[in-house]
N, C-alpha and C positions, 0 to 999 in steps of 0.2 A: 504493500500500500504506500509506504513511504517512497519507494522507488518510482511508482507511478506518478506521485505528486511532484517529485523532482524532475521527472521527464516532462510532465505537463508544464511546469514552470519554465524549463529550458526552452520548450517550444514557444511558449508565450513571449519569452524574451526576444526571440527572433521574429515572431509574427508581427508584433506591434511596430517596430521600426521598419520592417519590410512593407507593411500596410501603409505607413505614412509615406514612404518613398513611392509606392504604387499610386496613391491618391495624388501626390504632387505631380508625377509623370502624366497621369490621366488628365489632370487639369491643364497641363502645358500642351498636350496634344489636342485637347478640346479647343484650345485657342488657335493652334496652328492650322487645324483642318476646318475651323469655323463651325463647330458643332454648338450652335447657340439656340436651337429650337427648344425653348422652355427648359433649358438645362438648369441653370441657377440664376435667379433674378439678380443676385449680387454681382454677377460677372457680365451682365448684358451690356453695360456701358463699355467695358473693355473689349468684348467680342464684337461690338457693333462696327468697329473699324475694319474688320475683315470683309464685311458685306456692304461697305459704304458706297453710296452713289456719288455722283459728281457734286462738288461743292467744297468750299475752302475748309469749313469746319470738319466735314467728314473725311476729307483728304488728310488732314492732320491726324485724325484718329486712325486712319488706315496705316499711315506711316508709323505711328506710335505702336500699333499692334504688331506690325511687321518687325520692328526693331526688337520688341519684347520677345516675339516668337523666335527670331534668329538667336537671341541670347539664350533662350531656353534650349533650343536644339543643340547649340554648341555645348552647353553645360551637361545636357543629357548624354550626348555621345561620350564626353569625357568621363562622366560618372559610370557608364557601362564599361568602358575600358578599364577603369579603376577597379570595379567590382570583379571583372573577369581576372585581372591580375591578382587580386586578393584570393580568389578561388584557386588559381594556379599555384599560389604559394601556401595553400592551406592556412590562410590567415584571415578568413572572412569572419567578422564579428557583427553583432547588432549595431555597434557604434559606427561601423562602416556605412550602413544605410543612413544613419542619422547625419553623418558627415557629408555624404553625397547630397542628401536633401537640403542641408544648409548651403552647400555650394551652389545648388540650383537656385535657391531663394536669393542669395546674395547677387548672383549673376543677373537674374531677372530684374531685381529692384535697381541694381546699378545701371542696367540698360535703360530702364524706365526713367530714372532721374537724369541720366546723361542725355536722353532724347529731348527732354524739356529744356535742359541747360543749353544744349547746342542750338535749339530752335528759338531761343530768346532773341529779340531784336538787337541790332548792333549799337543802339544808343538809348539813352533815357532810362525809364523805369525797367525796361526789359533786361538790361544788364544787371541791375540790382536784384531783380527777381531771380535771374539765373544763378547769381552768386548765392543768394539765400537758399535756393533749392539745393545747391551743392553742399553748403554748410549744414543744412538740415539733415541731409542723407548721411554725411560723414559724422555728424553728431550722434546718429544712431549707432554707427560702428564704433566710434570712439567717444563715449559719453562726456569725457572731460573737455572735449573740443568746444562744444557749445557754451559751457560754463566759462571757459577761459576767454572766449570772444566777448561774452557779456561783461566779464570783469574788466577787460581792457577798455571797454567803453565807459566805465564809471569814472567820475571826477577823482582827481588825485587826493583830495582831502579825505576821502573815505579810506579808512585804515584796513584794507583788505589785502591779503597776501597776493602778490602778482608774480607772474613768470618773469625771469630775468630776461633782459633785452637780447642777449646773445645765446639764448637757449638753443636756437637752430644750429649754432656752431658747435655746441657741446654735445647735443644729442646725435647719435649715429646708430645705424642698424645695418648689419651685414647679412643679406639674405643667404639662405642655404644654397641657392643656385651658384654661388661663387665657389663652392666646393666641388672638386672633380668627383664624378661618380654619383652625384645626387641629381636626379631628374625630377620633373614636376610630380610624378607619382610617389617617389620616395619622400620628397618634401612634404607632400600632403599626408603621408603616413606618419612622418615624424611629428607633424603638427598635433597629432592626436595625443602625444606625450608632452605637450607644452614646449616642444623644441621648435621655436619659430624663427630663430636666427642663429648665426654662427656662434654668438656668445653663449646661448643656451647649449649648443652642441659641444662647445669647448669644455664645459663643466659637467657634462653628462657622465653617468656611470656606464662604461662600455659593456660590462657584464649584464647589467639590467636591460640595456637595449638589445643585447643578443638574445636574452631569454624572452623578451616581450615582442620582438619583431622577427620576421623571417630572414633577416639579412645575415650574411656571413660575418663571423667575428673579426676576421682580418680586415674586411671592408669597413666595419665600424671603427676599428682602430685607426685606419687610414683617414677616415672622415674627421675624427676628433683631432688627430694630429695636424691636419690641415687647418682646422678651425682655430686651434690654439695659436698657430703661427700667424694666422690672419688677424686675430684680435690684438696680438702683441705688436705687429708691425704696421697695421693699418693698410688700406687698399694700395697706396703707392709703394710702400715698403714691401708688401706681399708680392706685388707684381715684379718688383725689382729682384726679390729673392727667387722667384720662379725662373726669371731669366738667367740667374746664376746657378740654376739646378739645385736650389735649396727648396725642397717641396713641402716639408712639414717640420714640426717642432723637434722631432728626433734628429733630423739632419742639422738643424740649427744648434741644438745642444751639443752634438758631437763635435761640430766645428769649433765651438767656443771653448773646448777643453785644451786646445793647443794654440800656440802662438801663431802658427801658420794659418790655422783655421780662423782665428780672430782677425787676422789681416783680411781674410775674405769677407768677414762680417762687418768690417770697418765702415763701408758705405751705408750699411743698413742700420747701424747703431749710433752713428754720429751725425750731427748737423751743425749749422753755424752757431747755434746757441748752446751746444753741449760741450764744447771744448774750451770755453772761456775766451778771454782776450789774449791776443798775442800767440805766437807759434809755440807748439809743444814738441818736446822730443819724443822719440819713438817709445821710450819706457813709459812716459806719462800717458800717451795715447793708449798703450796696451793696458795700463792700469784702469783707465776709463772703460775700455771694452770689457775687461774682466768684471768690473763692478756692475755694468749693465747686464752682462750675460748672467751673472750670479743672481741679480734681482729677479730676472725672468725665471731662471731654473728653480728658485726657491719659493715661487708662488705655490699655494696649496694645491690648486687644481692641476698644475703642471707636475708637481711632485707625486700627487696621487695617481695621475695617469701613467707616469713613468714607472711607478711601482706595479701597476697592473700589467704593464708591458713586460717587466722582468718576470712576473709570475707566469704569464703565458709563455714566455720564451723558455723558462725552465721546464714547463710541462711539455712543450714541443721537443725539447732536448731529451727528456726522459723517454718520449715515445719514438725517438729517432731509431732507425735500425742500427745494429752493431756495425762497427767499422769494417769487419770482415765481409759483411753482406753488401757493402757499397763499393767494392773494389778499392778499398783503402781511402775512399773519399768520404768525408762527413758532409751531409747535406746542410747547406746554410740555413739559418733561422731567419 
């Protein structure tokens, strides 16, 4: 009896998200094919554009409906590809259906708002209306945005905490697309674990990701190693490092252990403000490089990740075949 209840609960866990996705998809296709004959009264205004007659007002409705329909079709095709990939990797979960449903909703509403923003007149109140539409939509995605806009419009004598003027220069976000091997599908999957940018990935637990995702452990290590190098050097330094064949944080740390290696890292770790005034001798420059390298190597997330790497390397070494079985050669780790 208890087993039957558990089985029914598991089935219900999948049925509800799947049903939500099916209803969302049915609503989208009802819009695309124009099935508006007494379907739902709440959607008649939206669906009217698909059967519009000649006229300025109806033509605008037609274009709006077509834009929304195109956005839905694109999101639906992407969602089907994503679900098929999850099935192929034996990684399909109820959350996958909820995430794809949310993806369709965001795409459709973004297309709807963008349609009205683009269609605003080029002058006068139309521009203001278009900007307000854009801010209103973004405020829904980022709730603090609308509040910050209102606070910035208040008089200075009101003692309310405000954002600093140069906040745009301070804030930064490195998307996961910058990491080799992470495509849109993998990025979407990692977002389910609140890993939305390279900083989140750089501090993630590689073993936990390996257990909870279908991805190979060595691939996860490679992604995290790249992410750690990216957040340390920034986009310009990261690109410069890649051109110098320094691909991840492990290569960076290895080079920093020798004087010759630090000379290779010199352009990445120094700038006009880091060497002080006046020329410095080679010993002083090397001391600066050692200090900067040490500060990066001793960060908690870097040390923790390096410890995980040592543990995995020891396991692979223990599982390696005896030397006599490899013709005298030991396979590299």
